[in-house]
C-alpha positions, 0 to 999 in steps of 0.5 A: 541508469534507473534509481530504485526507491525503497518505501517500507509500509504495511500491507495486507494479503487477500487472495492473490493480491496485496493491498496498501493504504497510503496518503493520496499525495505520496510519491508512490501514488504519483509514480503509479499514475505514470507507471503501474509496474512495481517491485515488492519485497519483504523488508525491515522497517528501515528498508533493508530487504529480507528477500528477493523482489517480485515484479507486480502491477499496481492499481489505484483503487476507486473509492467504491472498491476499497471497503473490502480491503479496509474491512480486512485490514481492520480484522488484521490490526483491530484497534490499531487500525482504528487509531491510525484512521483517526489520525488521518481524520484529524489531519484531514488527509485523503487516503488511497488504496493500492491493489498490487498483483504479482506478475 
């Protein structure tokens, strides 16, 4: 029996890929290290699905490949993204970018 966990988070669609910024020590990052196959679906903030899931592959981006995704997220969220970044800086938390490609 497989368990499916729902993790609502904001993401950015750029070209045919999805980009997600998250804390580097989260469970989703550890799981992707072991198995890159994921499912993504639109959902509410509480995790209730709004549509069917799509199978996808997730990649943890190396630091030298995150600038484009970060700039796009700043364009989308503006000052709100900068405040979010400040929270990470003040708490000295390392961030990781995930690139998700639908299969």
